[in-house]
N, C-alpha and C positions, 0 to 999 in steps of 0.2 A: 504493500500499499504506499502511495506517495505520502511523504510527511511534509506538510506545509510548515515552513520555518517562520512565517510571519503572517499577521492578519492584515487584511487590506484596510486602507483608510476608510472605506465605505462602511466596513463593519463597525468600527469605532464611531463613526458619525451617526449611524443608525442607533447604536447602543446609547450614545449620549443624548440623542434626540428622545429616545424612549424614556430614559431616566429623568431628563429635565421635564418632559410633559407629565410624567407620572408623579413627580414630586411637586406639583403645583400647590398642594396643600400639606400641612403637617402630617395629616393622616397618611397620605400617600408616601411621604417621605419615610415614615416609620415602617410602613409595609415594604418598601423597596429596600431600605438599607439595613433593616433588621429591627427586631423587637426591642423595646426599652429594657433597661437594666433592672433586675430585681435584686433587692437587698437580701443577703443571707442572714440568718439569725444573729450572727456577730459574737460567737463564743470566743473566749480567750484561748490562747494556745494551751494553757494548762487545763482548761475545761475540755478541749478537744482531746488531749491525751487521756484525760480521765474517762471520757465517753468511749474512746477506742477500747480501753482496758475493760470497761464495764461490759461492753458488747462483744468481747472476745475477739478483737481485732489487733493485729501487731502494728508496728510503726509504719508498715507498708500498705496499710488498709486491707490486709488479708486476714480472713478468718482463720483462727488457730485451729479450730475444728471445722470440717467441711459443712456447708449449708446446702440444702437442695431446694430448688424452686422450679415450678413449671411455668413455661412461657408460651403464649399463643404465637403461632407462626402461620402467616397467611400463605396459602398454597394455591397455585394456579393450575396444578396437575398438567403442566406443559409436557408435550410429547418428549422433549429432550431430557426432561428431569421430572417425572411423574410424582416423585415423592420429595418435596423440597426439604423435608426434615432429614433426608439422607444425603444431601448435597454437600459439596465441599465447603460451602458458606456456613451451613448450619453446624457442620463439624468443627469448622475453624473457630466459630464463636464459642462453642462448648469448651474447646481446648484452651482458648485464650482467657476466658473468664474464670476457668478453674485455675489456671496458672497465676493470674493476677489477683484473684480475690478468694480462691478456694470455694467457689460457688459451683455446684453441680446443677446444670440446666437440663431439664427434660422438656422436650418440645411437645406441644399440642397442636397438631396441624388443624387449620381452620380454613375452609373453602373461601377463597378470596371474594368471590361474587355473591356469596351468601353469608358473609361474616356476621351480620347483625343478627339474622335469624338463628344461625348456628350457636353463637355466643349466648343469645338469650336462652336458648334451650339448656345450655350448660349452667348458666346462672340460676335458672329456676330449679335445676336439679342439684344445686350446691356442689357442682363438680367442675367449675370453671378453672382455667389455669390461674396461677398466682399473679400473672401480669397479662392483662388483656389490652386490646386497642381497637378502636372502632371509629367510624365516621358518624355513628348513630347517637346523637346526643339524647334523643328521646328514650332509648334503651337505658342509658345511664341514669337518667332522671327517674325512670320507673323503678329501677332496682335500688337506687339510693334511697328513694322514699320508702322502700320496703325493708330497709336496713341491710341491704345486701352488698354495700360498698364500704370500704374503709374511708373514713374522713382523713384526707391527706394533710390538711392544715396542721394539725398537731404533730403529725409525723415529720413534716418539713420544718416545723419549728424546733423539733428536737434534733433532727439529724441533718438539717440543711447545710451546716458547715462542713459536712463530710461529702458534699456533692458539688464540687466546684465546677466540673464539666457540664453538668445539667444546668446549673444556674448560668454559666457563660454562654451556652448555646441557646437556651430557651428564654432567658430573661423574664420579662413579665408574662410571657405565655404560661409560665408555671402556674400563675394565679388567674389566668384568663376566665376560668369558670367558677371563681369564688362567689358564693352568695354574699351580696352586699349587706344583708340584714343579719344572717346567722353566722357569717364567717366560715361556713362549711365549704369544703372543696373535695369533690369526689372524682375529679379527673384532671390530669395535666395535659395541656394542649401542645402537641408537637409543633414544630416550626415549619411553616411553608415559605420558601424563598419564591416570591411572586414574580415569575417571568411571563405570566400571561394567564388567560383562562380559556375561553372557547373561541376559536377563530372559524371563519368561513374560508374554505379553500376552493379555488376554481382552477380549471385547466388553463394554464397560461398559453400553451401552444394552440389551444382551441380559440382563445381570444385573438391570437395573432392571425390564425387562419381565416377568421371571420372579420378581421379588422375591427374588433370591438374594444371599447375602452373598459377599464376596470370599473365595475358597477359601484356607485356610492349610495344609492337609495334602493329600497325594496322594488320600486318600479323598474329601475334600471336592471336589477338582478332578474326580474321576471322577463324582461326583454331578452336578456342574455340566455335564459333557459329556453325560451321559445326558439331563439336562433340555433341553440344546440339541437333541439328536437327537429327542426325543419331542415337542418343541414347534416343530418346523420350520415348520409352516404359520403358526403365530402369528408367528414371527420373520421368515420370508421370503416368506410368501404364496404366490404362483404359482411362485416359484423354490424351494419347499421341498425338492424332489428334489435340489437342488444343495448342500444344507448339508454342511459339513465341520466337525464339532465341534472337531477338533484336527488342525491341518495339520502332520504330520510330513513332512519332505522330505529329500532329499539336500543336504548331508551329513547322514546320519541322526544320527550321534553328537552333532552340534551342536544339532539341532532337538528332541532328547529329553534334552538335558543337564540342564535343571532337574529333571526327574523322577528321572533316574539319581542326581544329586548328593544328593538327599534320602535315598538308601539307603546312603550312605557312613556307617559307624558314627561316632558322635560321639567315640568313644574312639580313633580312628585316630591313631597316633603320627607324630611328624615323620619318623622313620626309615622307617615304612611308606609314608608319602606319597611320600618320595623313591624308595623301592624300585619303586613302581608307577606313578609319574607320568610316565614316559617317554612315554606315549601321552596327548596333550593332551586326548583325549576320555575318559580315565580308565577305559578299558575293563577293565583287570585289577584295579582297586581293589576290595577286599572290599565286598560288598553289591550291586554292579552288576547281577549275575545276576538278583536279585530285581526290580530295576527294569525290566529288559528283559522279565521274565515278565509284569509288569503291562501293559507296552506291547503285548505279544503278545496278551493277553486282550482289550485295548481294540480292537485290529485286528479280531479275530474277532467283536466285538460291534458293529461298524459305527461306531466312534467316530473312526476315522483316515481320512485321505485315501487312496483305493485306489491312486493312482498315486505314492505317496510314494518308491518305489525308482527312479522314472524321472527326476524333475525336481529340480533343485537349487532351494533356497529363493530364490536370487537370479535364477533364470531367469523368463522372462516368464510361462509357463504357471502356475507356482506363485504368483508375486506378483500376477498378474492376478485370481486367485481371491480374494485378500484385497481388492484394489481393488473387485471386483464386490460384495463384502460377504457372501460365502458362508461365510467362515471364522470360527469362534467363538473359537479360541485357537491361538497359535503361539509359538514361541521364536525369539529372535534377539538380535543385538547390542542393548545396552541402549537405543539410540536408533534402531534400524532402522526402525520404522514411521513416524518423524517426519522422516526425511531428505528434503530437497527433490528430490534426484536420483531417488528412488524413488516419492515421492508416494503412499504407500500410503493414509494416512488422508485426505488431501485429496481424492484421487480417489474413495475409498470414499464420502465424503460427497456427492460429485456424484451417485453411483449410488444411494445409500440414504437420503440426507437429512442435514441438519446435526447430528442427534442421534447418528449413527453414530460410535463412538469405541472405540479400544482403550486399555486402561489397564494399566500394569505391575502385577504382583502380587509380594509379597515371596517370597523362597525358601521352599519347603515345609519343614515341620519334619521333623527326622530321628528316629532311634530313641529319642532322649532328649528330644524335644519341642523341640529347639533349631533355629533357622533359621541355617544357616552357608552363606555365599556365598564359596567359595574363589576368590579373585581372582588374576589374572595378576601376574607380576612386572612392575615398572615399566620393562620393556624392550620394544622393538618390534623392527623388522627388524635383522638383522645385516649390517653393511657390511664388505666384504672386498676386498682387492686381490690378484688373481691374480699368480702369480709371473711371468707374461708382461708384466706392467705395468713399463714402463721409465721411468715418470714418477711415482714414488711421492710426491715433494714437491708436484708440481702437483695430484695426486689428493687429497692431504691438505688442501691449500689450497682445493680445491673443496669438501670436506666442511666446512671451516671457514666458507667464504662461505655455503653453503647453510644454515648454522646462525646466521647473523647475524639479530638481532631484526627488522630492517627487511625482510629477505628473507622470513623466516618469515611475517611479518604479511601482506605483499603476496600471497605464494603462497596463503596460507590464505584470504584474504578478498577478493582481487581489487581491481577498480577502483572508486573512489568514485563513486556515482551509477549504476553498472552492476550490480555485484555486492554493494555494501555501502552502508550509511549510518553514519557515525561520529558518535555522540553527543558532546555538549559535554565529558563526563567522560572520553572515550576509549573507552567501550564501543562495540563494533561490532555492528550489526544486519545480517544477511544480507538482501538484497533478492532474493526469489525471483522466478520467472518467472510472469507473469500475462498476461491478454489485452492489457493496456495496457503491459506491461513484459517484455521478453524479452532474453536474452543472445545476442549474435551467436554463430553456430555455432563459429567458430574460437576464441572466448573462453569456450566452455562448459567447466565444470569437472566432469569425469566422476567424480571421487572426492571424498569428503568432505574439505574443506580441502586440496585438491590433494595428497592423501595419496601419490599415485603418483610425485610428482616432489619433494615436500618430505620427503626420505628420512631425516632425522635426528630428526624429531619426528612424534608422533601425538597430536594433542590441542591444546587452546587453551593457549598460553604467551605472555602479554603482559607478564609480569614483575610482576603485581600480582594476587593471588588473588581480590580482590573484583571487579576488572575482568575477570578470567578468567570468574568466575561470571556476571556480567552479560552478558557477550558469549556465553557458552554458552547461556543462556536465550533470547537473541535470535536464535540461529543457525538456527532452523527455521521458515522462512516458512509462515504459515497454521496454526501450531501455538502454543498459548498458552505463555508462559514457565513457568507453573505446572505444566503437563503435562511439560515437559522436566525440571524440577527434581524433580517427583515421581517420575519414572521413574529418575532418577539416585539419589535417596534410597532407592528401593525395593531397589536392590542394595547400595549402600554402607552402609546402616544395619546390615547383617548381614555386612559384609566381614571376611574373614580373609585376610591376606597371608602365604603361606608364605615362609620365609626362603630366601635364595639358598644352595644347597648346592654348594660347589666341591670337587671331588675330582680325582683323577687322570683322564686320558683313559680312557674306557671303550670298548675297541675293539669290543665286541659290538654297539654302537649304530651303528657306521659303515655308512652306506648302507641302514639298515633302516627309517627313518621312513616313507618312501613305501610300500614293500611292505606293512609292517604296517598302515599306515592304510588302504590299499586292501583288504587282507584283512579288517580290522575292519568296513569298510562292507559288504562282501559278506556277512559273517557276520550282521550286524544285519538286513540285508534278509531273509535266510533265516530267522533266529530269529523275526522278527516276522510275516512274511507266509506263510512256508511251513510252519513248525512249527505244530502245533495245541497247545492247552493240555495235551493228553495226551501229545504227543511232545516237548514243550519240553525236558524234562530230558535225554533221550537225545541230542537234536540239540545242545543246549548242550555236553554233555560231549564229544561228538565234534568239534564245530567249535572249541571252546575248546582242546582238546588239539592240534589242527592249528595254531591260532594260536601256542601255546606252542612247538611244534616248529619253526615257521617262524623262530623267533629271539627271541620274547618271553621265554621262560624263561631263555635265556642272558643276556639283558639284566637281568632281575630278579636273578639270581644275581650278575652282575657288579656291578650297582649296590649290592647289599647288602654285597659284599666291599670295594668301594671305600669304602663308609660306614665299615666297621669299621676299615679302614686309616687313615682320616682322623680318626676321632673315638673309636674303641673300640667295644666291645660295649654300646652305650647306645642309648636310644630318642630322645634329644634332643641337638642340637648344643650345645656350650658357649655360654653367653651372652656 
């Protein structure tokens, strides 16, 4: 593989453009450059020595007698590595944590795409691993209210001075979910390095072939889709019948998100955003109905994939259509088409020629002609200790160890000469698999930067923003650094980072995230493929009322009441 020795000026100009635009507010700056600093309890050196002795630790923070903990391990059941708990990475972690802290780790495999349901079952049976992690805040709230979770606040107050790596990496994320009234803390928020969210990708070579400009509005995007459909023979030749102008897929709400987001009114207040944003797909936010109406019309005009209700965008059937070169546009994570594990663009080029390419486009303009990309909070998975955990200190030391800079770097980038090449300045270039270079199956990395096992971090964090940027651009084998940074800038140039709203616990949300999400996806499938443009309004009214009755309306009311209790009858939190 060719090793690029420098990054072009364009890459840094795009990077700086994205950072400057994203840092237009203090909130954005915090999200981009890192979380704030969290203060550790502040024990004296003598008190720390006494604590170590009392807890059975030597001067090197190693337990004198071994401790055993069980740890959840997300498993994707990849063909190359069907049992992730038997991988090189899982075995390396076990060996290193045993060597460094005398902690024996036993893995509990958790299916990646069903992690919340799987862990809920384990929690209900009082058989959950000692360390769990999830995206599902509703699950945590439900079981914490049932007394099923350790309150981490007193544990951190007691042991926080023994956890320097955890505090250095996560900062204020450690206390992100602390109840402002009771002071209870049932989960620690991992750190998300925000490089983007959800981009729309379109075939750049098809735009060139049809002499089309990059669409900046939903109307222009529709015109582009029609042009793709009507010129299928020019674009695909003998495969013209297979053309898919816009590939919507399950999870539907995610793959139509760039369209729906453009229908959110520019005047939406901070209070309104909090009231409705319990659904991460923004289904109840004002304006979304009109966005779904547009998608419905496109479906009936032959602009969408017929099987969008059946296959997930990550499943082989959906992704293979992209690899074959049949898809004109799709939405996904800002770097989804560039990832080596999925090889969407590199494989498409093998099928369609080197000119075949997807390019990220900026967010569509809203009702006031403004492009707004509402970004996620700089938090990732929530780590928790079930009340059945009898080794809380060993568990916290595991989280501290997995947050060590050297551990993060090794898990993220792997073995020198196998998975990575380190440049003289410290920037890391990922070595992808080619005919002449492959990774041994047991050393295959099934998730980007070993996301499934490096549980406290999501993103590149080498301690130097410039080094992080260079490494990010080098991290997608077969893809130019310029393409990566352009895709990053396409989202960050228009980034808006909502502030963290902390209120009392809202019991209406307990246990509701999964059923509401499932219902939302069922509704979207029906509203897009079953409703006709003539019956859309009546079907929307009926299904949306069902969604509200299922629990969404109670959550909306509870959130608004909690807002008023915390901040008063105002539209914005105090600065």
